[in-house]
Backbone bond lengths (Angstrom), bond angles and torsions (degrees), N, CA, C in turn:
res aa  C-N    CA-C-N  psi(-1)  N-CA   C-N-CA  omega(-1)  CA-C   N-CA-C  phi
1 X - - - 1.464 - - 1.503 110.03 -
2 X 1.318 114.63 151.76 1.447 119.34 -177.00 1.522 113.18 -79.94
3 X 1.352 118.07 -31.75 1.463 121.25 -172.52 1.539 112.92 -57.71
4 X 1.354 120.15 -48.01 1.492 118.78 -179.41 1.530 112.24 -59.68
5 X 1.332 117.47 -39.58 1.456 120.21 -178.77 1.509 112.09 -68.57
6 X 1.339 115.25 -37.49 1.468 119.41 178.74 1.531 109.82 -66.64
7 X 1.317 117.23 -41.04 1.472 121.10 178.59 1.516 110.26 -64.69
8 X 1.361 115.86 -43.44 1.463 120.25 176.34 1.535 110.12 -58.45
9 X 1.331 116.29 -41.15 1.460 119.88 176.81 1.512 112.73 -63.10
10 X 1.355 116.80 -37.22 1.446 121.32 178.75 1.516 110.34 -65.04
11 X 1.323 117.10 -40.13 1.493 120.73 178.05 1.530 110.03 -65.31
12 X 1.338 117.16 -45.62 1.462 119.56 174.83 1.544 111.15 -58.92
13 X 1.330 114.18 -40.38 1.476 120.27 178.31 1.514 111.82 -60.15
14 X 1.341 117.35 -34.02 1.459 121.22 177.97 1.513 110.83 -62.72
15 X 1.364 116.47 -41.29 1.451 119.69 177.80 1.532 111.00 -71.95
16 X 1.311 117.17 -38.51 1.486 119.46 176.84 1.539 109.17 -59.95
17 X 1.341 116.99 -42.90 1.453 120.10 -176.90 1.541 111.06 -64.42
18 X 1.348 115.71 -47.09 1.477 119.11 -177.99 1.547 110.76 -63.70
19 X 1.320 116.32 -44.14 1.461 119.59 -176.77 1.549 110.89 -70.08
20 X 1.317 115.89 -42.81 1.483 118.38 179.11 1.501 110.48 -68.96
21 X 1.330 119.16 -28.53 1.452 121.27 175.51 1.516 110.76 -61.99
22 X 1.354 116.41 -47.81 1.451 119.46 178.15 1.511 112.04 -61.44
23 X 1.357 116.51 -42.44 1.468 120.16 177.86 1.518 111.70 -62.03
24 X 1.353 116.32 -42.40 1.471 119.64 -178.99 1.515 111.80 -65.26
25 X 1.316 117.29 -36.70 1.480 121.43 178.65 1.547 108.86 -64.54
26 X 1.315 115.64 -48.14 1.476 118.83 -178.39 1.513 112.24 -64.18
27 X 1.339 116.80 -42.75 1.466 119.76 178.75 1.505 111.80 -70.83
28 X 1.349 115.90 -46.05 1.466 120.35 -176.02 1.494 112.79 -64.62
29 X 1.336 117.78 -37.74 1.459 121.00 -175.79 1.537 113.50 -94.11
30 X 1.356 115.88 -29.73 1.462 119.35 -174.77 1.526 113.92 -116.48
31 X 1.349 116.74 -8.59 1.475 121.54 -176.76 1.537 112.08 56.99
32 X 1.330 115.98 37.99 1.468 122.07 176.96 1.514 108.41 -116.96
33 X 1.319 116.22 127.70 1.480 121.66 174.34 1.520 106.56 -85.30
34 X 1.318 116.60 101.86 1.479 121.32 -171.00 1.523 111.63 -87.49
35 X 1.326 117.09 88.39 1.442 120.39 -178.57 1.519 112.77 -74.64
36 X 1.335 116.59 -9.35 1.467 120.75 177.65 1.519 111.48 -83.67
37 X 1.324 117.97 3.45 1.469 121.71 -175.01 1.525 112.09 -60.82
38 X 1.317 117.21 -39.56 1.453 120.33 178.87 1.505 111.04 -65.25
39 X 1.331 117.37 -40.82 1.470 121.33 177.73 1.539 111.35 -64.31
40 X 1.319 115.71 -35.60 1.487 119.69 179.44 1.543 109.87 -72.74
41 X 1.311 117.97 -32.49 1.457 123.23 171.84 1.536 109.35 -61.58
42 X 1.327 116.13 -45.93 1.465 121.25 178.12 1.542 110.04 -63.50
43 X 1.322 117.65 -38.45 1.468 120.06 179.63 1.524 111.85 -63.04
44 X 1.315 117.18 -36.29 1.441 121.09 177.48 1.537 111.39 -59.58
45 X 1.358 115.36 -43.86 1.463 118.53 178.64 1.513 110.98 -66.54
46 X 1.341 118.56 -41.43 1.445 120.43 -179.44 1.521 112.54 -68.10
47 X 1.331 116.82 -38.08 1.484 118.55 177.65 1.490 110.67 -64.31
48 X 1.342 117.98 -38.32 1.492 121.34 175.98 1.532 109.64 -61.04
49 X 1.331 117.41 -43.99 1.441 120.52 178.84 1.535 111.79 -64.02
50 X 1.354 116.89 -40.62 1.452 121.11 -178.56 1.539 110.42 -69.03
51 X 1.318 116.68 -39.04 1.465 119.95 178.32 1.549 110.40 -61.18
52 X 1.321 116.92 -38.74 1.457 119.49 179.44 1.530 110.63 -74.95
53 X 1.357 117.28 -47.41 1.465 119.53 -173.58 1.529 113.18 -73.98
54 X 1.323 118.12 -34.40 1.447 121.22 -173.75 1.528 113.69 -100.41
55 X 1.352 116.36 -29.77 1.466 119.01 -174.89 1.515 111.98 -119.59
56 X 1.326 117.85 -4.62 1.464 119.43 178.99 1.512 114.45 71.94
57 X 1.349 117.37 16.48 1.456 120.94 -179.37 1.522 108.96 -86.11
58 X 1.330 118.46 120.19 1.458 120.90 -172.59 1.538 112.94 -77.26
59 X 1.317 114.29 -175.75 1.452 121.83 -172.96 1.512 113.74 -52.58
60 X 1.368 117.16 -47.44 1.487 120.32 -174.54 1.514 110.72 -63.76
61 X 1.342 115.90 -38.34 1.474 117.97 175.99 1.510 111.83 -66.98
62 X 1.346 115.65 -40.17 1.460 118.81 179.99 1.534 111.49 -66.10
63 X 1.316 116.19 -31.80 1.494 118.88 179.17 1.520 112.22 -62.26
64 X 1.320 116.09 -24.99 1.479 121.28 177.08 1.501 111.48 -95.56
65 X 1.346 117.26 -45.99 1.478 121.30 -172.21 1.511 112.29 -75.67
66 X 1.341 118.67 -40.88 1.453 119.59 -176.39 1.543 113.88 -60.19
67 X 1.358 117.65 -46.84 1.480 116.44 176.21 1.530 112.74 -61.37
68 X 1.337 118.03 -35.06 1.449 121.27 178.68 1.536 110.69 -65.79
69 X 1.311 116.58 -45.50 1.481 121.57 -178.12 1.553 109.59 -65.25
70 X 1.321 117.08 -47.02 1.469 119.24 -179.06 1.525 109.47 -70.82
71 X 1.338 117.69 -32.86 1.470 119.99 176.73 1.523 111.47 -63.70
72 X 1.355 118.01 -38.52 1.466 121.64 177.06 1.548 109.62 -65.13
73 X 1.329 115.16 -38.54 1.475 119.10 174.50 1.532 110.16 -58.66
74 X 1.340 116.06 -44.06 1.464 121.35 178.03 1.517 111.07 -60.98
75 X 1.324 117.96 -41.70 1.461 121.38 178.00 1.532 111.33 -58.79
76 X 1.330 116.05 -44.33 1.462 121.01 177.72 1.533 111.23 -61.02
77 X 1.326 116.53 -44.99 1.459 121.00 179.89 1.521 109.77 -62.62
78 X 1.335 116.89 -43.07 1.455 120.30 -179.36 1.526 111.43 -62.41
79 X 1.334 116.72 -46.45 1.465 120.95 -176.63 1.532 111.27 -66.85
80 X 1.312 117.09 -38.69 1.491 119.71 -172.26 1.523 112.95 -89.26
81 X 1.332 116.83 -25.39 1.485 118.84 -174.46 1.504 114.20 -127.92
82 X 1.311 117.67 -58.62 1.461 120.27 -169.18 1.526 112.28 -67.65
83 X 1.347 117.31 -34.64 1.466 120.18 -178.18 1.529 112.19 -60.94
84 X 1.308 118.67 -21.35 1.458 123.44 179.78 1.531 111.39 -77.76
85 X 1.342 117.51 -10.66 1.460 120.10 -173.78 1.512 114.93 -107.90
86 X 1.336 118.83 0.18 1.452 121.91 -172.60 1.559 113.08 -58.70
87 X 1.322 115.29 -32.95 1.495 118.32 -176.92 1.524 111.78 -91.97
88 X 1.317 117.40 2.71 1.460 121.11 -179.20 1.533 109.76 -101.66
89 X 1.325 115.16 173.48 1.454 121.90 178.25 1.505 111.97 -60.38
90 X 1.373 117.47 149.57 1.471 121.94 178.93 1.520 111.78 -54.17
91 X 1.323 116.98 -30.26 1.475 120.67 -175.36 1.528 111.29 -58.07
92 X 1.346 117.09 -36.60 1.463 119.73 -177.96 1.533 110.86 -65.27
93 X 1.324 116.80 -42.38 1.442 121.44 176.92 1.511 112.28 -62.51
94 X 1.330 115.31 -43.05 1.482 119.49 179.31 1.505 110.59 -62.88
95 X 1.323 117.99 -44.04 1.464 120.55 -179.93 1.537 111.82 -66.21
96 X 1.311 116.55 -40.10 1.460 120.24 178.16 1.530 110.96 -62.69
97 X 1.298 116.41 -50.44 1.462 119.25 -177.50 1.532 112.05 -69.22
98 X 1.326 116.65 -30.58 1.481 119.30 174.51 1.521 109.43 -64.33
99 X 1.332 117.34 -43.93 1.452 120.90 177.25 1.526 112.04 -63.41
100 X 1.340 117.37 -39.68 1.463 121.89 176.69 1.546 110.44 -61.54
101 X 1.345 115.30 -41.01 1.478 118.64 -179.66 1.515 109.47 -61.71
102 X 1.330 118.59 -43.59 1.468 121.17 -179.73 1.518 110.72 -65.69
103 X 1.332 118.65 -38.80 1.451 121.21 178.97 1.526 111.03 -66.24
104 X 1.334 116.87 -46.68 1.483 120.40 -178.82 1.527 110.10 -62.17
105 X 1.351 115.60 -45.95 1.465 118.25 -178.46 1.524 110.57 -63.79
106 X 1.341 116.27 -37.93 1.473 119.59 -179.51 1.534 111.32 -67.22
107 X 1.327 116.83 -39.29 1.477 120.04 178.33 1.477 111.24 -62.58
108 X 1.347 119.62 -44.01 1.444 121.46 -179.17 1.526 111.07 -72.73
109 X 1.333 117.38 -32.32 1.474 118.00 177.32 1.553 110.75 -67.30
110 X 1.322 116.06 -39.56 1.465 118.80 178.00 1.524 112.20 -68.49
111 X 1.333 116.09 -33.84 1.447 119.23 -177.37 1.512 114.83 -82.94
112 X 1.350 117.84 -30.96 1.471 120.63 -172.80 1.526 113.86 -125.21
113 X 1.341 116.74 -4.65 1.440 118.59 -177.46 1.503 113.59 79.93
114 X 1.331 117.94 -176.74 1.458 121.43 -175.03 1.513 114.27 -113.47
115 X 1.321 116.92 -0.10 1.476 119.75 -173.64 1.528 112.80 -75.16
116 X 1.292 119.69 -26.64 1.470 122.17 -178.52 1.508 112.76 100.17
117 X 1.310 115.71 148.52 1.464 122.60 -177.47 1.518 109.55 -120.72
118 X 1.321 119.30 138.01 1.454 120.92 -179.07 1.526 111.20 -77.93
119 X 1.331 115.28 147.39 1.472 121.82 176.29 1.517 107.13 -143.84
120 X 1.310 117.46 102.82 1.470 120.88 -173.80 1.533 110.88 -81.48
121 X 1.342 117.30 139.36 1.469 120.29 175.99 1.537 110.05 -74.26
122 X 1.328 116.47 156.63 1.485 118.66 176.85 1.546 110.91 -58.57
123 X 1.321 115.97 142.80 1.453 120.41 -179.81 1.495 113.57 -63.34
124 X 1.363 117.29 -22.42 1.443 121.74 -178.86 1.520 112.86 -58.55
125 X 1.323 117.00 -25.04 1.479 119.51 -179.04 1.517 112.34 -70.38
126 X 1.340 117.95 -12.17 1.448 120.43 178.73 1.542 111.10 -62.11
127 X 1.348 115.61 -23.37 1.473 120.35 179.05 1.524 110.85 -66.79
128 X 1.334 117.70 -18.40 1.460 121.67 -180.00 1.510 112.82 -94.12
129 X 1.333 116.90 -0.64 1.490 119.77 -179.54 1.526 110.62 -54.48
130 X 1.352 113.66 136.57 1.460 119.80 175.29 1.533 107.04 -110.60
131 X 1.296 116.19 112.60 1.478 123.20 -176.52 1.515 109.08 -122.35
132 X 1.318 116.31 97.06 1.470 121.73 178.48 1.515 108.59 -125.60
133 X 1.326 119.33 165.55 1.473 121.97 -173.90 1.526 114.35 -52.34
134 X 1.343 117.26 -37.06 1.453 118.44 -173.92 1.526 114.19 -86.69
135 X 1.369 116.87 -13.13 1.444 117.68 -175.83 1.519 111.28 -168.37
136 X 1.346 114.92 161.76 1.461 121.57 171.18 1.503 106.78 -126.01
137 X 1.331 117.59 124.76 1.453 122.13 179.25 1.508 109.41 -119.03
138 X 1.340 118.17 115.33 1.453 119.83 178.77 1.518 111.27 -60.17
139 X 1.336 114.18 142.63 1.465 120.67 -178.28 1.500 113.51 -57.81
140 X 1.342 116.79 -32.80 1.459 117.66 -177.09 1.537 110.69 -64.82
141 X 1.322 117.38 -36.53 1.464 119.14 179.60 1.532 111.47 -68.94
142 X 1.316 116.95 -31.43 1.459 121.41 172.13 1.531 108.98 -60.23
143 X 1.331 115.14 -46.40 1.464 120.10 -179.89 1.529 111.53 -61.90
144 X 1.315 118.66 -39.10 1.478 122.68 -179.87 1.521 110.45 -59.22
145 X 1.339 116.15 -44.83 1.469 119.40 179.81 1.523 110.54 -66.33
146 X 1.344 118.60 -45.26 1.449 122.65 179.57 1.523 111.01 -60.84
147 X 1.330 117.45 -48.09 1.461 121.07 -178.94 1.510 111.46 -62.53
148 X 1.335 117.58 -40.43 1.461 121.67 -179.02 1.517 110.83 -64.74
149 X 1.321 116.71 -43.41 1.472 120.81 179.52 1.530 110.30 -63.15
150 X 1.344 116.57 -43.70 1.463 120.02 -178.34 1.525 111.22 -65.07
151 X 1.339 116.77 -44.50 1.479 119.89 -177.84 1.543 110.52 -67.14
152 X 1.339 115.54 -42.36 1.475 118.72 179.14 1.553 111.33 -63.30
153 X 1.308 115.15 -43.01 1.479 118.30 177.92 1.519 112.02 -64.00
154 X 1.319 116.58 -44.03 1.472 119.97 -179.94 1.534 110.94 -63.10
155 X 1.353 117.27 -40.50 1.473 120.73 179.47 1.505 110.20 -63.98
156 X 1.335 116.82 -44.65 1.469 120.98 179.35 1.534 110.92 -60.90
157 X 1.318 117.64 -42.52 1.461 121.57 179.29 1.522 111.26 -62.44
158 X 1.315 117.44 -41.41 1.457 121.58 179.57 1.514 111.26 -63.27
159 X 1.341 116.94 -44.24 1.446 120.59 -176.59 1.505 113.03 -75.79
160 X 1.320 116.85 -36.06 1.485 119.55 -172.64 1.541 113.10 -97.30
161 X 1.346 119.14 -22.01 1.445 119.79 -168.34 1.540 113.66 -122.06
162 X 1.341 118.23 1.52 1.469 118.85 -177.66 1.482 110.47 -118.38
163 X 1.364 116.00 167.08 1.454 121.65 178.74 1.528 111.04 -65.54
164 X 1.338 116.49 -38.47 1.455 120.48 177.65 1.525 110.82 -57.71
165 X 1.345 116.16 -45.55 1.456 121.38 179.60 1.518 110.38 -63.84
166 X 1.326 118.56 -38.41 1.472 121.67 177.54 1.505 110.84 -63.21
167 X 1.338 117.79 -41.31 1.465 121.36 176.61 1.537 110.39 -62.22
168 X 1.318 116.09 -43.18 1.467 119.94 179.81 1.514 111.11 -60.55
169 X 1.318 116.93 -47.58 1.450 121.48 -177.22 1.551 110.02 -65.56
170 X 1.322 116.08 -38.56 1.468 119.65 178.21 1.525 110.95 -67.45
171 X 1.353 115.32 -38.23 1.468 118.28 -178.04 1.533 112.50 -64.73
172 X 1.320 116.95 -28.41 1.472 119.37 178.87 1.510 111.26 -73.53
173 X 1.353 117.09 -28.34 1.462 119.85 -177.68 1.537 112.15 -92.85
174 X 1.361 116.76 -45.65 1.455 121.43 -175.56 1.544 110.31 -136.05
175 X 1.329 116.73 72.04 1.473 118.96 -176.07 1.510 113.25 -61.03
176 X 1.343 117.95 -35.24 1.473 120.10 179.84 1.505 111.59 -63.53
177 X 1.344 117.44 -40.21 1.451 122.72 -179.90 1.525 111.04 -66.28
178 X 1.330 116.18 -43.11 1.473 121.00 179.36 1.519 109.11 -65.62
179 X 1.340 118.26 -40.34 1.443 122.08 176.81 1.513 111.16 -60.56
180 X 1.333 117.25 -35.75 1.469 120.79 -179.64 1.506 112.48 -65.42
181 X 1.356 117.23 -23.03 1.470 120.57 179.03 1.544 111.09 -87.69
182 X 1.331 117.63 9.84 1.445 120.98 175.72 1.527 113.95 89.76
183 X 1.321 118.25 9.43 1.456 120.45 179.06 1.524 109.83 -88.06
184 X 1.317 117.09 131.12 1.443 121.52 179.81 1.525 109.54 -79.83
185 X 1.308 116.43 92.20 1.453 122.72 -172.59 1.553 111.43 -66.28
186 X 1.353 119.71 -43.77 1.477 118.00 178.57 1.546 111.68 -59.61
187 X 1.329 117.79 -40.15 1.468 119.60 178.94 1.523 110.69 -66.05
188 X 1.349 115.83 -36.36 1.465 119.22 178.47 1.497 110.37 -65.70
189 X 1.337 118.63 -40.55 1.447 120.57 178.96 1.570 110.62 -66.02
190 X 1.305 115.69 -37.51 1.478 119.02 178.89 1.519 110.65 -62.86
191 X 1.339 116.11 -47.20 1.457 121.86 -178.69 1.525 110.77 -65.54
192 X 1.332 117.12 -34.21 1.446 121.12 178.82 1.538 110.09 -65.62
193 X 1.327 116.31 -43.90 1.460 117.99 177.34 1.521 110.27 -64.20
194 X 1.348 116.68 -42.54 1.464 119.18 177.67 1.499 111.81 -60.04
195 X 1.354 118.32 -39.31 1.455 120.79 178.91 1.524 112.49 -65.15
196 X 1.350 115.66 -41.14 1.470 119.10 178.09 1.534 111.04 -63.81
197 X 1.310 117.67 -39.27 1.450 122.14 177.93 1.531 110.03 -66.84
198 X 1.326 116.85 -41.24 1.459 121.34 178.05 1.534 111.69 -60.15
199 X 1.338 117.19 -37.46 1.455 119.80 176.83 1.528 110.86 -63.33
200 X 1.339 116.32 -40.46 1.458 118.86 177.16 1.518 110.76 -63.26
201 X 1.341 117.10 -39.66 1.459 119.84 -179.08 1.527 111.01 -70.54
202 X 1.344 117.47 -34.41 1.463 121.36 175.94 1.541 109.04 -60.84
203 X 1.327 115.82 -45.27 1.464 120.19 175.76 1.508 111.93 -59.37
204 X 1.336 116.43 -36.96 1.455 120.94 179.24 1.528 112.28 -64.51
205 X 1.357 116.37 -40.51 1.451 120.16 177.80 1.522 109.74 -64.41
206 X 1.341 116.86 -42.64 1.472 119.96 176.51 1.509 111.70 -60.35
207 X 1.334 116.08 -36.84 1.469 120.09 -176.87 1.520 114.67 -78.59
208 X 1.317 117.35 -20.15 1.480 121.70 -173.33 1.528 112.64 -56.32
209 X 1.350 120.66 -44.16 1.458 119.03 179.90 1.531 114.74 -75.26
210 X 1.324 116.92 -16.17 1.490 120.54 -177.94 1.524 110.96 -91.33
211 X 1.334 116.88 -46.37 1.458 122.27 177.78 1.503 109.16 -107.73
212 X 1.309 118.53 149.94 1.441 120.44 177.23 1.512 109.04 -62.70
213 X 1.315 117.20 141.63 1.455 121.39 -179.17 1.521 108.06 -77.23
214 X 1.339 116.93 105.12 1.460 120.94 -176.39 1.507 111.05 -145.08
215 X 1.324 117.81 156.87 1.496 119.79 -174.10 1.502 114.99 -62.52
216 X 1.359 118.81 -20.65 1.489 121.52 -176.64 1.524 111.88 -91.40
217 X 1.321 119.62 -2.27 1.455 120.05 -172.37 1.541 111.97 -64.09
218 X 1.326 116.85 -32.30 1.470 119.61 178.54 1.525 110.97 -72.17
219 X 1.346 115.62 -41.66 1.466 119.78 179.36 1.519 112.21 -61.01
220 X 1.328 117.22 -29.12 1.458 121.63 179.98 1.512 111.80 -69.84
221 X 1.313 118.23 -23.09 1.446 123.35 -176.84 1.540 114.24 -100.63
222 X 1.324 116.64 -35.48 1.476 120.40 -161.10 1.530 113.04 -63.15
223 X 1.333 119.33 -37.97 1.455 120.19 -177.61 1.541 109.96 -64.94
224 X 1.353 115.82 -43.92 1.460 119.22 177.21 1.526 111.65 -63.78
225 X 1.328 116.16 -37.65 1.454 120.43 -179.61 1.539 111.08 -66.23
226 X 1.319 116.82 -39.13 1.465 119.39 176.05 1.538 109.75 -61.79
227 X 1.345 116.66 -39.69 1.460 118.81 176.77 1.505 111.44 -62.17
228 X 1.345 116.95 -39.85 1.468 120.96 177.44 1.527 111.29 -59.76
229 X 1.336 116.34 -45.59 1.479 120.72 179.41 1.526 110.55 -62.41
230 X 1.321 118.75 -41.04 1.455 121.86 -179.93 1.533 110.16 -64.71
231 X 1.340 116.33 -44.12 1.463 120.85 -179.53 1.537 110.24 -64.59
232 X 1.326 116.50 -44.67 1.463 119.76 -179.21 1.499 113.60 -68.96
233 X 1.341 116.80 -29.41 1.448 121.89 -175.42 1.524 109.77 117.60
234 X 1.313 117.79 117.24 1.455 121.10 -177.44 1.521 110.57 -56.53
235 X 1.310 116.88 122.59 1.464 121.41 178.52 1.509 114.78 88.15
236 X 1.335 118.55 -4.40 1.475 121.88 179.55 1.522 109.48 -84.85
237 X 1.314 116.44 115.47 1.475 120.83 -176.81 1.530 110.38 -68.04
238 X 1.340 116.93 -54.92 1.440 120.02 -179.34 1.527 111.06 -64.67
239 X 1.327 116.65 -36.86 1.447 120.88 -179.64 1.534 110.68 -59.79
240 X 1.330 116.41 -41.11 1.481 120.41 -179.23 1.514 110.43 -65.11
241 X 1.339 116.71 -43.52 1.460 120.18 -176.53 1.540 110.37 -67.25
242 X 1.323 117.47 -50.44 1.447 121.44 -177.37 1.523 109.76 -63.47
243 X 1.329 117.29 -44.50 1.463 121.27 -179.70 1.516 112.16 -65.92
244 X 1.317 117.99 -37.39 1.452 122.14 177.97 1.520 111.70 -58.98
245 X 1.314 116.55 -52.97 1.467 120.82 -179.36 1.543 109.29 -65.64
246 X 1.333 116.88 -43.46 1.470 121.43 -177.23 1.531 112.10 -61.30
247 X 1.345 115.29 -45.93 1.477 118.80 -178.15 1.526 111.07 -70.07
248 X 1.349 116.93 -31.39 1.452 119.11 173.67 1.499 112.64 -59.98
249 X 1.336 115.50 -44.32 1.451 120.10 177.51 1.519 112.46 -65.99
250 X 1.319 118.06 -40.93 1.470 121.21 178.16 1.524 109.87 -63.85
251 X 1.323 116.73 -40.61 1.479 120.73 176.89 1.520 110.51 -59.98
252 X 1.342 117.35 -42.73 1.465 121.74 178.64 1.505 112.08 -64.71
253 X 1.318 117.80 -40.61 1.467 121.01 177.33 1.526 111.53 -66.86
254 X 1.350 116.12 -35.70 1.461 118.96 178.71 1.522 110.84 -63.71
255 X 1.318 117.91 -32.34 1.505 120.37 178.50 1.523 109.87 -64.95
256 X 1.333 116.72 -27.24 1.470 119.83 -179.20 1.535 110.02 -84.02
257 X 1.326 116.77 -47.56 1.449 122.09 -173.52 1.544 112.45 -76.96
258 X 1.342 114.63 -45.96 1.463 119.29 -177.08 1.516 108.00 -151.31
259 X 1.343 118.88 84.43 1.455 122.73 -172.20 1.535 115.10 -53.42
260 X 1.323 114.94 -33.66 1.475 118.73 -177.16 1.532 111.61 -63.89
261 X 1.349 116.96 -23.46 1.485 120.63 -176.21 1.527 111.40 -91.58
262 X 1.349 119.42 -6.97 1.443 120.23 -172.73 1.539 112.95 -62.09
263 X 1.343 116.60 -31.22 1.454 120.97 -178.17 1.505 112.65 -77.97
264 X 1.344 117.95 -18.25 1.475 120.78 -173.92 1.508 113.09 -117.00
265 X 1.335 119.34 -9.87 1.429 120.61 -173.22 1.545 112.48 -60.10
266 X 1.321 117.29 -35.39 1.462 120.61 179.39 1.522 110.30 -63.14
267 X 1.311 116.21 -40.93 1.461 119.85 -177.00 1.543 111.54 -75.92
268 X 1.312 117.34 -29.76 1.476 120.10 171.65 1.510 109.72 -62.81
269 X 1.330 116.75 -46.31 1.473 121.46 177.84 1.524 110.77 -60.55
270 X 1.354 115.80 -41.33 1.466 118.48 178.69 1.530 111.38 -61.27
271 X 1.311 117.69 -41.95 1.459 121.65 179.87 1.526 110.55 -62.92
272 X 1.337 116.51 -42.00 1.476 120.53 -179.04 1.523 109.60 -66.62
273 X 1.348 117.69 -41.54 1.450 120.32 -178.87 1.529 110.42 -67.55
274 X 1.332 118.03 -40.78 1.470 120.28 179.92 1.529 111.35 -64.22
275 X 1.346 116.02 -33.12 1.471 119.78 179.93 1.533 111.50 -74.28
276 X 1.342 116.98 -34.51 1.462 120.24 -175.43 1.524 113.32 -99.04
277 X 1.315 117.56 -31.73 1.470 121.74 -178.25 1.566 108.82 -144.93
278 X 1.320 115.87 81.38 1.459 119.46 -174.14 1.535 116.20 -55.58
279 X 1.343 117.11 -26.54 1.461 119.02 179.04 1.536 113.52 -79.56
280 X 1.337 116.19 -3.80 1.461 118.66 -176.89 1.501 111.41 95.12
281 X 1.337 115.59 165.94 1.463 121.05 -176.57 1.513 113.01 -63.55
282 X 1.320 116.94 -35.92 1.466 121.13 -177.74 1.532 112.38 -114.53
283 X 1.330 116.90 3.78 1.452 119.95 -178.19 1.516 112.13 -81.34
284 X 1.302 114.09 164.84 1.454 120.34 177.20 1.495 110.04 -92.08
285 X 1.321 116.99 128.55 1.428 121.42 -177.91 1.522 113.59 -69.11
């Protein structure tokens, strides 16, 4: 049946949207291609597992604390490494964050192994189970879609409709002018990177009960997420969100119509978009 595959695609699309949103914020505001985003997504899942296993802090606490902890890690990385590369070519940032991703993944693989760790969702989500003749949808997956939509919408509203968002957008275009108005632009850039990393970690906490918590879980997502960002338009917030959910659904439909193409359909779409609209569907030409 098509319905289960479409719903599975929607859940994957929720993760694509959250991860590509964080990537778009970091690139759009800082002009940094953050290849460590997948590793930071994985860190969010591992921090949630550690909070439960070592401190007894359950899922709801981890949903708040894990993004904050990983976000602080991102702030330290930005201040000590990435801030030195803002005036250099994008390639330097990509190589640095790629190296960071390999280091982070290697540290977690050495510490926890590669087999994966279980992380059970709260039983309360069973109340959201959808059980109808054509399909059964666990309540936790319903929550993942709802939470992703709410966080993406809230992030878009902050960036597009508030004074803070206006300062951020202005700082990317004319940092000297914004600095002249008394705004601490370097601090704003640091907090922006930390926020983008926190979004990745939030997605990691959401993913922990669905996928086994393992060092490779970020690498399994990041290439597809980069394709989502390119299709939506590099730096386009709304483009990343809409494209993430849309491509998740298309991927789910491909599993029904032609399963062999489900792994490549996103990249075929990316190639078509780059040939016809190089700036992306929502990007500025």
